[in-house]
mmCIF file of the N, C-alpha and C atoms, coordinates in Angstrom:
data_MODEL
# 
_entry.id   MODEL 
# 
loop_
_atom_site.group_PDB 
_atom_site.id 
_atom_site.type_symbol 
_atom_site.label_atom_id 
_atom_site.label_alt_id 
_atom_site.label_comp_id 
_atom_site.label_asym_id 
_atom_site.label_entity_id 
_atom_site.label_seq_id 
_atom_site.pdbx_PDB_ins_code 
_atom_site.Cartn_x 
_atom_site.Cartn_y 
_atom_site.Cartn_z 
_atom_site.occupancy 
_atom_site.B_iso_or_equiv 
_atom_site.pdbx_formal_charge 
_atom_site.auth_seq_id 
_atom_site.auth_comp_id 
_atom_site.auth_asym_id 
_atom_site.auth_atom_id 
_atom_site.pdbx_PDB_model_num 
ATOM 1   N N  . MET A 1 1  ? 5.440   -0.028  5.640   1.00 0.00 ? 1  MET A N  1 
ATOM 2   C CA . MET A 1 1  ? 4.508   -1.103  5.902   1.00 0.00 ? 1  MET A CA 1 
ATOM 3   C C  . MET A 1 1  ? 3.241   -0.514  6.484   1.00 0.00 ? 1  MET A C  1 
ATOM 4   N N  . VAL A 1 2  ? 2.131   -0.995  6.021   1.00 0.00 ? 2  VAL A N  1 
ATOM 5   C CA . VAL A 1 2  ? 0.837   -0.546  6.516   1.00 0.00 ? 2  VAL A CA 1 
ATOM 6   C C  . VAL A 1 2  ? 0.300   -1.675  7.394   1.00 0.00 ? 2  VAL A C  1 
ATOM 7   N N  . TYR A 1 3  ? 0.521   -1.548  8.694   1.00 0.00 ? 3  TYR A N  1 
ATOM 8   C CA . TYR A 1 3  ? 0.226   -2.620  9.630   1.00 0.00 ? 3  TYR A CA 1 
ATOM 9   C C  . TYR A 1 3  ? -1.270  -2.894  9.739   1.00 0.00 ? 3  TYR A C  1 
ATOM 10  N N  . GLY A 1 4  ? -1.632  -4.162  9.674   1.00 0.00 ? 4  GLY A N  1 
ATOM 11  C CA . GLY A 1 4  ? -3.020  -4.570  9.804   1.00 0.00 ? 4  GLY A CA 1 
ATOM 12  C C  . GLY A 1 4  ? -3.847  -4.367  8.558   1.00 0.00 ? 4  GLY A C  1 
ATOM 13  N N  . SER A 1 5  ? -3.240  -3.916  7.472   1.00 0.00 ? 5  SER A N  1 
ATOM 14  C CA . SER A 1 5  ? -3.999  -3.591  6.262   1.00 0.00 ? 5  SER A CA 1 
ATOM 15  C C  . SER A 1 5  ? -4.585  -4.823  5.587   1.00 0.00 ? 5  SER A C  1 
ATOM 16  N N  . GLU A 1 6  ? -4.120  -6.000  5.973   1.00 0.00 ? 6  GLU A N  1 
ATOM 17  C CA . GLU A 1 6  ? -4.615  -7.232  5.371   1.00 0.00 ? 6  GLU A CA 1 
ATOM 18  C C  . GLU A 1 6  ? -6.102  -7.415  5.619   1.00 0.00 ? 6  GLU A C  1 
ATOM 19  N N  . THR A 1 7  ? -6.588  -6.904  6.726   1.00 0.00 ? 7  THR A N  1 
ATOM 20  C CA . THR A 1 7  ? -7.986  -7.130  7.108   1.00 0.00 ? 7  THR A CA 1 
ATOM 21  C C  . THR A 1 7  ? -8.860  -5.886  6.935   1.00 0.00 ? 7  THR A C  1 
ATOM 22  N N  . TRP A 1 8  ? -8.306  -4.808  6.456   1.00 0.00 ? 8  TRP A N  1 
ATOM 23  C CA . TRP A 1 8  ? -9.089  -3.591  6.283   1.00 0.00 ? 8  TRP A CA 1 
ATOM 24  C C  . TRP A 1 8  ? -10.082 -3.747  5.140   1.00 0.00 ? 8  TRP A C  1 
ATOM 25  N N  . THR A 1 9  ? -11.264 -3.181  5.328   1.00 0.00 ? 9  THR A N  1 
ATOM 26  C CA . THR A 1 9  ? -12.206 -3.022  4.232   1.00 0.00 ? 9  THR A CA 1 
ATOM 27  C C  . THR A 1 9  ? -12.053 -1.579  3.770   1.00 0.00 ? 9  THR A C  1 
ATOM 28  N N  . LEU A 1 10 ? -11.550 -1.402  2.565   1.00 0.00 ? 10 LEU A N  1 
ATOM 29  C CA . LEU A 1 10 ? -11.271 -0.053  2.082   1.00 0.00 ? 10 LEU A CA 1 
ATOM 30  C C  . LEU A 1 10 ? -12.197 0.327   0.934   1.00 0.00 ? 10 LEU A C  1 
ATOM 31  N N  . TYR A 1 11 ? -12.578 1.570   0.933   1.00 0.00 ? 11 TYR A N  1 
ATOM 32  C CA . TYR A 1 11 ? -13.395 2.130   -0.128  1.00 0.00 ? 11 TYR A CA 1 
ATOM 33  C C  . TYR A 1 11 ? -12.543 3.121   -0.917  1.00 0.00 ? 11 TYR A C  1 
ATOM 34  N N  . LYS A 1 12 ? -13.020 3.493   -2.094  1.00 0.00 ? 12 LYS A N  1 
ATOM 35  C CA . LYS A 1 12 ? -12.236 4.363   -2.971  1.00 0.00 ? 12 LYS A CA 1 
ATOM 36  C C  . LYS A 1 12 ? -11.850 5.675   -2.283  1.00 0.00 ? 12 LYS A C  1 
ATOM 37  N N  . HIS A 1 13 ? -12.769 6.260   -1.528  1.00 0.00 ? 13 HIS A N  1 
ATOM 38  C CA . HIS A 1 13 ? -12.451 7.541   -0.892  1.00 0.00 ? 13 HIS A CA 1 
ATOM 39  C C  . HIS A 1 13 ? -11.368 7.374   0.182   1.00 0.00 ? 13 HIS A C  1 
ATOM 40  N N  . GLN A 1 14 ? -11.319 6.217   0.832   1.00 0.00 ? 14 GLN A N  1 
ATOM 41  C CA . GLN A 1 14 ? -10.282 5.976   1.837   1.00 0.00 ? 14 GLN A CA 1 
ATOM 42  C C  . GLN A 1 14 ? -8.919  5.757   1.168   1.00 0.00 ? 14 GLN A C  1 
ATOM 43  N N  . ILE A 1 15 ? -8.911  5.036   0.049   1.00 0.00 ? 15 ILE A N  1 
ATOM 44  C CA . ILE A 1 15 ? -7.662  4.833   -0.693  1.00 0.00 ? 15 ILE A CA 1 
ATOM 45  C C  . ILE A 1 15 ? -7.157  6.172   -1.213  1.00 0.00 ? 15 ILE A C  1 
ATOM 46  N N  . LYS A 1 16 ? -8.065  7.023   -1.657  1.00 0.00 ? 16 LYS A N  1 
ATOM 47  C CA . LYS A 1 16 ? -7.673  8.350   -2.143  1.00 0.00 ? 16 LYS A CA 1 
ATOM 48  C C  . LYS A 1 16 ? -7.016  9.160   -1.021  1.00 0.00 ? 16 LYS A C  1 
ATOM 49  N N  . LYS A 1 17 ? -7.571  9.078   0.181   1.00 0.00 ? 17 LYS A N  1 
ATOM 50  C CA . LYS A 1 17 ? -6.989  9.799   1.318   1.00 0.00 ? 17 LYS A CA 1 
ATOM 51  C C  . LYS A 1 17 ? -5.610  9.252   1.670   1.00 0.00 ? 17 LYS A C  1 
ATOM 52  N N  . LEU A 1 18 ? -5.471  7.922   1.665   1.00 0.00 ? 18 LEU A N  1 
ATOM 53  C CA . LEU A 1 18 ? -4.167  7.323   1.950   1.00 0.00 ? 18 LEU A CA 1 
ATOM 54  C C  . LEU A 1 18 ? -3.132  7.718   0.900   1.00 0.00 ? 18 LEU A C  1 
ATOM 55  N N  . ARG A 1 19 ? -3.547  7.749   -0.377  1.00 0.00 ? 19 ARG A N  1 
ATOM 56  C CA . ARG A 1 19 ? -2.643  8.146   -1.459  1.00 0.00 ? 19 ARG A CA 1 
ATOM 57  C C  . ARG A 1 19 ? -2.228  9.618   -1.288  1.00 0.00 ? 19 ARG A C  1 
ATOM 58  N N  . THR A 1 20 ? -3.169  10.464  -0.873  1.00 0.00 ? 20 THR A N  1 
ATOM 59  C CA . THR A 1 20 ? -2.865  11.876  -0.652  1.00 0.00 ? 20 THR A CA 1 
ATOM 60  C C  . THR A 1 20 ? -1.837  12.033  0.462   1.00 0.00 ? 20 THR A C  1 
ATOM 61  N N  . ILE A 1 21 ? -2.025  11.308  1.550   1.00 0.00 ? 21 ILE A N  1 
ATOM 62  C CA . ILE A 1 21 ? -1.076  11.365  2.664   1.00 0.00 ? 21 ILE A CA 1 
ATOM 63  C C  . ILE A 1 21 ? 0.298   10.879  2.225   1.00 0.00 ? 21 ILE A C  1 
ATOM 64  N N  . GLN A 1 22 ? 0.325   9.765   1.480   1.00 0.00 ? 22 GLN A N  1 
ATOM 65  C CA . GLN A 1 22 ? 1.592   9.225   0.998   1.00 0.00 ? 22 GLN A CA 1 
ATOM 66  C C  . GLN A 1 22 ? 2.324   10.254  0.130   1.00 0.00 ? 22 GLN A C  1 
ATOM 67  N N  . GLN A 1 23 ? 1.607   10.868  -0.799  1.00 0.00 ? 23 GLN A N  1 
ATOM 68  C CA . GLN A 1 23 ? 2.230   11.841  -1.686  1.00 0.00 ? 23 GLN A CA 1 
ATOM 69  C C  . GLN A 1 23 ? 2.715   13.074  -0.923  1.00 0.00 ? 23 GLN A C  1 
ATOM 70  N N  . ARG A 1 24 ? 1.912   13.532  0.028   1.00 0.00 ? 24 ARG A N  1 
ATOM 71  C CA . ARG A 1 24 ? 2.298   14.703  0.815   1.00 0.00 ? 24 ARG A CA 1 
ATOM 72  C C  . ARG A 1 24 ? 3.598   14.439  1.577   1.00 0.00 ? 24 ARG A C  1 
ATOM 73  N N  . HIS A 1 25 ? 3.692   13.260  2.176   1.00 0.00 ? 25 HIS A N  1 
ATOM 74  C CA . HIS A 1 25 ? 4.890   12.926  2.952   1.00 0.00 ? 25 HIS A CA 1 
ATOM 75  C C  . HIS A 1 25 ? 6.106   12.730  2.040   1.00 0.00 ? 25 HIS A C  1 
ATOM 76  N N  . LEU A 1 26 ? 5.925   12.050  0.913   1.00 0.00 ? 26 LEU A N  1 
ATOM 77  C CA . LEU A 1 26 ? 7.048   11.853  -0.002  1.00 0.00 ? 26 LEU A CA 1 
ATOM 78  C C  . LEU A 1 26 ? 7.550   13.189  -0.557  1.00 0.00 ? 26 LEU A C  1 
ATOM 79  N N  . ARG A 1 27 ? 6.629   14.074  -0.905  1.00 0.00 ? 27 ARG A N  1 
ATOM 80  C CA . ARG A 1 27 ? 7.030   15.393  -1.404  1.00 0.00 ? 27 ARG A CA 1 
ATOM 81  C C  . ARG A 1 27 ? 7.800   16.171  -0.339  1.00 0.00 ? 27 ARG A C  1 
ATOM 82  N N  . SER A 1 28 ? 7.379   16.026  0.896   1.00 0.00 ? 28 SER A N  1 
ATOM 83  C CA . SER A 1 28 ? 8.071   16.696  1.995   1.00 0.00 ? 28 SER A CA 1 
ATOM 84  C C  . SER A 1 28 ? 9.475   16.124  2.180   1.00 0.00 ? 28 SER A C  1 
ATOM 85  N N  . ILE A 1 29 ? 9.587   14.805  2.171   1.00 0.00 ? 29 ILE A N  1 
ATOM 86  C CA . ILE A 1 29 ? 10.881  14.150  2.348   1.00 0.00 ? 29 ILE A CA 1 
ATOM 87  C C  . ILE A 1 29 ? 11.836  14.523  1.216   1.00 0.00 ? 29 ILE A C  1 
ATOM 88  N N  . LEU A 1 30 ? 11.308  14.534  -0.024  1.00 0.00 ? 30 LEU A N  1 
ATOM 89  C CA . LEU A 1 30 ? 12.138  14.836  -1.193  1.00 0.00 ? 30 LEU A CA 1 
ATOM 90  C C  . LEU A 1 30 ? 12.298  16.340  -1.441  1.00 0.00 ? 30 LEU A C  1 
ATOM 91  N N  . LYS A 1 31 ? 11.657  17.155  -0.596  1.00 0.00 ? 31 LYS A N  1 
ATOM 92  C CA . LYS A 1 31 ? 11.715  18.617  -0.719  1.00 0.00 ? 31 LYS A CA 1 
ATOM 93  C C  . LYS A 1 31 ? 11.237  19.089  -2.092  1.00 0.00 ? 31 LYS A C  1 
ATOM 94  N N  . ILE A 1 32 ? 10.116  18.520  -2.524  1.00 0.00 ? 32 ILE A N  1 
ATOM 95  C CA . ILE A 1 32 ? 9.484   18.921  -3.786  1.00 0.00 ? 32 ILE A CA 1 
ATOM 96  C C  . ILE A 1 32 ? 8.343   19.868  -3.437  1.00 0.00 ? 32 ILE A C  1 
ATOM 97  N N  . LYS A 1 33 ? 8.381   21.041  -4.014  1.00 0.00 ? 33 LYS A N  1 
ATOM 98  C CA . LYS A 1 33 ? 7.338   22.033  -3.772  1.00 0.00 ? 33 LYS A CA 1 
ATOM 99  C C  . LYS A 1 33 ? 6.191   21.804  -4.753  1.00 0.00 ? 33 LYS A C  1 
ATOM 100 N N  . TRP A 1 34 ? 4.998   22.279  -4.366  1.00 0.00 ? 34 TRP A N  1 
ATOM 101 C CA . TRP A 1 34 ? 3.835   22.098  -5.233  1.00 0.00 ? 34 TRP A CA 1 
ATOM 102 C C  . TRP A 1 34 ? 3.985   22.858  -6.538  1.00 0.00 ? 34 TRP A C  1 
ATOM 103 N N  . ASP A 1 35 ? 4.685   23.971  -6.527  1.00 0.00 ? 35 ASP A N  1 
ATOM 104 C CA . ASP A 1 35 ? 4.821   24.746  -7.767  1.00 0.00 ? 35 ASP A CA 1 
ATOM 105 C C  . ASP A 1 35 ? 5.925   24.213  -8.679  1.00 0.00 ? 35 ASP A C  1 
ATOM 106 N N  . ASP A 1 36 ? 6.545   23.076  -8.316  1.00 0.00 ? 36 ASP A N  1 
ATOM 107 C CA . ASP A 1 36 ? 7.536   22.443  -9.181  1.00 0.00 ? 36 ASP A CA 1 
ATOM 108 C C  . ASP A 1 36 ? 6.882   21.611  -10.282 1.00 0.00 ? 36 ASP A C  1 
ATOM 109 N N  . TYR A 1 37 ? 5.588   21.396  -10.193 1.00 0.00 ? 37 TYR A N  1 
ATOM 110 C CA . TYR A 1 37 ? 4.819   20.645  -11.193 1.00 0.00 ? 37 TYR A CA 1 
ATOM 111 C C  . TYR A 1 37 ? 5.409   19.266  -11.452 1.00 0.00 ? 37 TYR A C  1 
ATOM 112 N N  . VAL A 1 38 ? 5.614   18.519  -10.396 1.00 0.00 ? 38 VAL A N  1 
ATOM 113 C CA . VAL A 1 38 ? 6.112   17.147  -10.484 1.00 0.00 ? 38 VAL A CA 1 
ATOM 114 C C  . VAL A 1 38 ? 4.903   16.224  -10.320 1.00 0.00 ? 38 VAL A C  1 
ATOM 115 N N  . THR A 1 39 ? 4.731   15.284  -11.254 1.00 0.00 ? 39 THR A N  1 
ATOM 116 C CA . THR A 1 39 ? 3.580   14.380  -11.190 1.00 0.00 ? 39 THR A CA 1 
ATOM 117 C C  . THR A 1 39 ? 3.740   13.397  -10.027 1.00 0.00 ? 39 THR A C  1 
ATOM 118 N N  . ASN A 1 40 ? 2.621   12.816  -9.638  1.00 0.00 ? 40 ASN A N  1 
ATOM 119 C CA . ASN A 1 40 ? 2.644   11.826  -8.558  1.00 0.00 ? 40 ASN A CA 1 
ATOM 120 C C  . ASN A 1 40 ? 3.477   10.611  -8.940  1.00 0.00 ? 40 ASN A C  1 
ATOM 121 N N  . ASP A 1 41 ? 3.399   10.198  -10.192 1.00 0.00 ? 41 ASP A N  1 
ATOM 122 C CA . ASP A 1 41 ? 4.207   9.063   -10.650 1.00 0.00 ? 41 ASP A CA 1 
ATOM 123 C C  . ASP A 1 41 ? 5.694   9.374   -10.553 1.00 0.00 ? 41 ASP A C  1 
ATOM 124 N N  . GLU A 1 42 ? 6.067   10.597  -10.899 1.00 0.00 ? 42 GLU A N  1 
ATOM 125 C CA . GLU A 1 42 ? 7.472   11.008  -10.813 1.00 0.00 ? 42 GLU A CA 1 
ATOM 126 C C  . GLU A 1 42 ? 7.932   11.035  -9.356  1.00 0.00 ? 42 GLU A C  1 
ATOM 127 N N  . VAL A 1 43 ? 7.059   11.468  -8.458  1.00 0.00 ? 43 VAL A N  1 
ATOM 128 C CA . VAL A 1 43 ? 7.399   11.477  -7.027  1.00 0.00 ? 43 VAL A CA 1 
ATOM 129 C C  . VAL A 1 43 ? 7.667   10.047  -6.558  1.00 0.00 ? 43 VAL A C  1 
ATOM 130 N N  . LEU A 1 44 ? 6.797   9.107   -6.944  1.00 0.00 ? 44 LEU A N  1 
ATOM 131 C CA . LEU A 1 44 ? 6.994   7.709   -6.557  1.00 0.00 ? 44 LEU A CA 1 
ATOM 132 C C  . LEU A 1 44 ? 8.293   7.160   -7.134  1.00 0.00 ? 44 LEU A C  1 
ATOM 133 N N  . ASP A 1 45 ? 8.602   7.518   -8.382  1.00 0.00 ? 45 ASP A N  1 
ATOM 134 C CA . ASP A 1 45 ? 9.850   7.060   -9.006  1.00 0.00 ? 45 ASP A CA 1 
ATOM 135 C C  . ASP A 1 45 ? 11.072  7.609   -8.274  1.00 0.00 ? 45 ASP A C  1 
ATOM 136 N N  . ARG A 1 46 ? 11.040  8.897   -7.968  1.00 0.00 ? 46 ARG A N  1 
ATOM 137 C CA . ARG A 1 46 ? 12.178  9.510   -7.278  1.00 0.00 ? 46 ARG A CA 1 
ATOM 138 C C  . ARG A 1 46 ? 12.399  8.903   -5.893  1.00 0.00 ? 46 ARG A C  1 
ATOM 139 N N  . ALA A 1 47 ? 11.295  8.558   -5.236  1.00 0.00 ? 47 ALA A N  1 
ATOM 140 C CA . ALA A 1 47 ? 11.387  7.997   -3.886  1.00 0.00 ? 47 ALA A CA 1 
ATOM 141 C C  . ALA A 1 47 ? 11.609  6.485   -3.922  1.00 0.00 ? 47 ALA A C  1 
ATOM 142 N N  . MET A 1 48 ? 11.584  5.918   -5.108  1.00 0.00 ? 48 MET A N  1 
ATOM 143 C CA . MET A 1 48 ? 11.664  4.463   -5.269  1.00 0.00 ? 48 MET A CA 1 
ATOM 144 C C  . MET A 1 48 ? 10.621  3.778   -4.384  1.00 0.00 ? 48 MET A C  1 
ATOM 145 N N  . ALA A 1 49 ? 9.405   4.342   -4.425  1.00 0.00 ? 49 ALA A N  1 
ATOM 146 C CA . ALA A 1 49 ? 8.301   3.853   -3.606  1.00 0.00 ? 49 ALA A CA 1 
ATOM 147 C C  . ALA A 1 49 ? 7.216   3.287   -4.505  1.00 0.00 ? 49 ALA A C  1 
ATOM 148 N N  . GLU A 1 50 ? 6.306   2.571   -3.887  1.00 0.00 ? 50 GLU A N  1 
ATOM 149 C CA . GLU A 1 50 ? 5.185   1.970   -4.592  1.00 0.00 ? 50 GLU A CA 1 
ATOM 150 C C  . GLU A 1 50 ? 3.906   2.664   -4.141  1.00 0.00 ? 50 GLU A C  1 
ATOM 151 N N  . ASP A 1 51 ? 2.948   2.740   -5.026  1.00 0.00 ? 51 ASP A N  1 
ATOM 152 C CA . ASP A 1 51 ? 1.667   3.344   -4.696  1.00 0.00 ? 51 ASP A CA 1 
ATOM 153 C C  . ASP A 1 51 ? 1.023   2.598   -3.535  1.00 0.00 ? 51 ASP A C  1 
ATOM 154 N N  . VAL A 1 52 ? 0.405   3.318   -2.637  1.00 0.00 ? 52 VAL A N  1 
ATOM 155 C CA . VAL A 1 52 ? -0.160  2.729   -1.428  1.00 0.00 ? 52 VAL A CA 1 
ATOM 156 C C  . VAL A 1 52 ? -1.230  1.697   -1.759  1.00 0.00 ? 52 VAL A C  1 
ATOM 157 N N  . GLU A 1 53 ? -1.982  1.897   -2.820  1.00 0.00 ? 53 GLU A N  1 
ATOM 158 C CA . GLU A 1 53 ? -3.018  0.927   -3.196  1.00 0.00 ? 53 GLU A CA 1 
ATOM 159 C C  . GLU A 1 53 ? -2.393  -0.415  -3.578  1.00 0.00 ? 53 GLU A C  1 
ATOM 160 N N  . ASN A 1 54 ? -1.293  -0.387  -4.310  1.00 0.00 ? 54 ASN A N  1 
ATOM 161 C CA . ASN A 1 54 ? -0.598  -1.625  -4.677  1.00 0.00 ? 54 ASN A CA 1 
ATOM 162 C C  . ASN A 1 54 ? -0.067  -2.351  -3.442  1.00 0.00 ? 54 ASN A C  1 
ATOM 163 N N  . ILE A 1 55 ? 0.430   -1.583  -2.482  1.00 0.00 ? 55 ILE A N  1 
ATOM 164 C CA . ILE A 1 55 ? 0.936   -2.174  -1.245  1.00 0.00 ? 55 ILE A CA 1 
ATOM 165 C C  . ILE A 1 55 ? -0.197  -2.873  -0.497  1.00 0.00 ? 55 ILE A C  1 
ATOM 166 N N  . LEU A 1 56 ? -1.345  -2.216  -0.411  1.00 0.00 ? 56 LEU A N  1 
ATOM 167 C CA . LEU A 1 56 ? -2.484  -2.793  0.293   1.00 0.00 ? 56 LEU A CA 1 
ATOM 168 C C  . LEU A 1 56 ? -2.970  -4.073  -0.384  1.00 0.00 ? 56 LEU A C  1 
ATOM 169 N N  . ILE A 1 57 ? -3.039  -4.058  -1.703  1.00 0.00 ? 57 ILE A N  1 
ATOM 170 C CA . ILE A 1 57 ? -3.478  -5.243  -2.446  1.00 0.00 ? 57 ILE A CA 1 
ATOM 171 C C  . ILE A 1 57 ? -2.498  -6.390  -2.241  1.00 0.00 ? 57 ILE A C  1 
ATOM 172 N N  . ARG A 1 58 ? -1.210  -6.104  -2.340  1.00 0.00 ? 58 ARG A N  1 
ATOM 173 C CA . ARG A 1 58 ? -0.193  -7.147  -2.168  1.00 0.00 ? 58 ARG A CA 1 
ATOM 174 C C  . ARG A 1 58 ? -0.249  -7.742  -0.760  1.00 0.00 ? 58 ARG A C  1 
ATOM 175 N N  . ASN A 1 59 ? -0.416  -6.886  0.251   1.00 0.00 ? 59 ASN A N  1 
ATOM 176 C CA . ASN A 1 59 ? -0.512  -7.376  1.634   1.00 0.00 ? 59 ASN A CA 1 
ATOM 177 C C  . ASN A 1 59 ? -1.717  -8.290  1.813   1.00 0.00 ? 59 ASN A C  1 
ATOM 178 N N  . ARG A 1 60 ? -2.838  -7.885  1.239   1.00 0.00 ? 60 ARG A N  1 
ATOM 179 C CA . ARG A 1 60 ? -4.050  -8.690  1.377   1.00 0.00 ? 60 ARG A CA 1 
ATOM 180 C C  . ARG A 1 60 ? -3.894  -10.034 0.670   1.00 0.00 ? 60 ARG A C  1 
ATOM 181 N N  . LEU A 1 61 ? -3.322  -10.041 -0.511  1.00 0.00 ? 61 LEU A N  1 
ATOM 182 C CA . LEU A 1 61 ? -3.128  -11.290 -1.237  1.00 0.00 ? 61 LEU A CA 1 
ATOM 183 C C  . LEU A 1 61 ? -2.150  -12.206 -0.515  1.00 0.00 ? 61 LEU A C  1 
ATOM 184 N N  . ARG A 1 62 ? -1.104  -11.637 0.036   1.00 0.00 ? 62 ARG A N  1 
ATOM 185 C CA . ARG A 1 62 ? -0.126  -12.432 0.787   1.00 0.00 ? 62 ARG A CA 1 
ATOM 186 C C  . ARG A 1 62 ? -0.791  -13.062 2.010   1.00 0.00 ? 62 ARG A C  1 
ATOM 187 N N  . TRP A 1 63 ? -1.606  -12.283 2.705   1.00 0.00 ? 63 TRP A N  1 
ATOM 188 C CA . TRP A 1 63 ? -2.270  -12.776 3.903   1.00 0.00 ? 63 TRP A CA 1 
ATOM 189 C C  . TRP A 1 63 ? -3.251  -13.885 3.557   1.00 0.00 ? 63 TRP A C  1 
ATOM 190 N N  . VAL A 1 64 ? -4.018  -13.715 2.494   1.00 0.00 ? 64 VAL A N  1 
ATOM 191 C CA . VAL A 1 64 ? -4.972  -14.739 2.069   1.00 0.00 ? 64 VAL A CA 1 
ATOM 192 C C  . VAL A 1 64 ? -4.233  -16.007 1.669   1.00 0.00 ? 64 VAL A C  1 
ATOM 193 N N  . GLY A 1 65 ? -3.119  -15.869 0.973   1.00 0.00 ? 65 GLY A N  1 
ATOM 194 C CA . GLY A 1 65 ? -2.333  -17.031 0.578   1.00 0.00 ? 65 GLY A CA 1 
ATOM 195 C C  . GLY A 1 65 ? -1.787  -17.773 1.778   1.00 0.00 ? 65 GLY A C  1 
ATOM 196 N N  . MET A 1 66 ? -1.299  -17.054 2.755   1.00 0.00 ? 66 MET A N  1 
ATOM 197 C CA . MET A 1 66 ? -0.761  -17.685 3.962   1.00 0.00 ? 66 MET A CA 1 
ATOM 198 C C  . MET A 1 66 ? -1.875  -18.357 4.752   1.00 0.00 ? 66 MET A C  1 
ATOM 199 N N  . LEU A 1 67 ? -3.033  -17.733 4.775   1.00 0.00 ? 67 LEU A N  1 
ATOM 200 C CA . LEU A 1 67 ? -4.169  -18.309 5.477   1.00 0.00 ? 67 LEU A CA 1 
ATOM 201 C C  . LEU A 1 67 ? -4.569  -19.620 4.808   1.00 0.00 ? 67 LEU A C  1 
ATOM 202 N N  . TYR A 1 68 ? -4.560  -19.655 3.507   1.00 0.00 ? 68 TYR A N  1 
ATOM 203 C CA . TYR A 1 68 ? -4.901  -20.857 2.754   1.00 0.00 ? 68 TYR A CA 1 
ATOM 204 C C  . TYR A 1 68 ? -3.913  -21.984 3.064   1.00 0.00 ? 68 TYR A C  1 
ATOM 205 N N  . VAL A 1 69 ? -2.632  -21.671 3.107   1.00 0.00 ? 69 VAL A N  1 
ATOM 206 C CA . VAL A 1 69 ? -1.615  -22.676 3.409   1.00 0.00 ? 69 VAL A CA 1 
ATOM 207 C C  . VAL A 1 69 ? -1.816  -23.225 4.818   1.00 0.00 ? 69 VAL A C  1 
ATOM 208 N N  . CYS A 1 70 ? -2.112  -22.365 5.776   1.00 0.00 ? 70 CYS A N  1 
ATOM 209 C CA . CYS A 1 70 ? -2.346  -22.811 7.151   1.00 0.00 ? 70 CYS A CA 1 
ATOM 210 C C  . CYS A 1 70 ? -3.542  -23.744 7.220   1.00 0.00 ? 70 CYS A C  1 
ATOM 211 N N  . ARG A 1 71 ? -4.601  -23.444 6.494   1.00 0.00 ? 71 ARG A N  1 
ATOM 212 C CA . ARG A 1 71 ? -5.776  -24.308 6.484   1.00 0.00 ? 71 ARG A CA 1 
ATOM 213 C C  . ARG A 1 71 ? -5.444  -25.662 5.876   1.00 0.00 ? 71 ARG A C  1 
ATOM 214 N N  . MET A 1 72 ? -4.636  -25.660 4.816   1.00 0.00 ? 72 MET A N  1 
ATOM 215 C CA . MET A 1 72 ? -4.262  -26.911 4.167   1.00 0.00 ? 72 MET A CA 1 
ATOM 216 C C  . MET A 1 72 ? -3.449  -27.787 5.130   1.00 0.00 ? 72 MET A C  1 
ATOM 217 N N  . ILE A 1 73 ? -2.561  -27.184 5.888   1.00 0.00 ? 73 ILE A N  1 
ATOM 218 C CA . ILE A 1 73 ? -1.739  -27.933 6.857   1.00 0.00 ? 73 ILE A CA 1 
ATOM 219 C C  . ILE A 1 73 ? -2.633  -28.526 7.938   1.00 0.00 ? 73 ILE A C  1 
ATOM 220 N N  . ASP A 1 74 ? -3.606  -27.743 8.419   1.00 0.00 ? 74 ASP A N  1 
ATOM 221 C CA . ASP A 1 74 ? -4.528  -28.247 9.433   1.00 0.00 ? 74 ASP A CA 1 
ATOM 222 C C  . ASP A 1 74 ? -5.349  -29.413 8.900   1.00 0.00 ? 74 ASP A C  1 
ATOM 223 N N  . GLN A 1 75 ? -5.769  -29.347 7.666   1.00 0.00 ? 75 GLN A N  1 
ATOM 224 C CA . GLN A 1 75 ? -6.551  -30.428 7.074   1.00 0.00 ? 75 GLN A CA 1 
ATOM 225 C C  . GLN A 1 75 ? -5.727  -31.694 6.937   1.00 0.00 ? 75 GLN A C  1 
ATOM 226 N N  . LEU A 1 76 ? -4.439  -31.545 6.609   1.00 0.00 ? 76 LEU A N  1 
ATOM 227 C CA . LEU A 1 76 ? -3.571  -32.710 6.460   1.00 0.00 ? 76 LEU A CA 1 
ATOM 228 C C  . LEU A 1 76 ? -3.317  -33.398 7.809   1.00 0.00 ? 76 LEU A C  1 
ATOM 229 N N  . LYS A 1 77 ? -3.311  -32.640 8.887   1.00 0.00 ? 77 LYS A N  1 
ATOM 230 C CA . LYS A 1 77 ? -3.066  -33.194 10.215  1.00 0.00 ? 77 LYS A CA 1 
ATOM 231 C C  . LYS A 1 77 ? -4.239  -34.048 10.690  1.00 0.00 ? 77 LYS A C  1 
ATOM 232 N N  . HIS A 1 78 ? -5.458  -33.725 10.248  1.00 0.00 ? 78 HIS A N  1 
ATOM 233 C CA . HIS A 1 78 ? -6.642  -34.449 10.729  1.00 0.00 ? 78 HIS A CA 1 
ATOM 234 C C  . HIS A 1 78 ? -6.924  -35.585 9.846   1.00 0.00 ? 78 HIS A C  1 
# 
């Protein structure tokens, strides 16, 4: 979970850095060496993980949806 990511303003270079960190950690956990020539997609598949950019997008959409529902409830009360 990427805490607080719902409100982050992210740029391409920041997403690239987050993806690099994610891949580095997954490769370390799975004990995959750089000279094994394993693609990033294969690393994600082996770890049964999702790309960090997809996680951030899903979190933001979920938060916006929940915010919309809360506003609708407040409007119905008044």
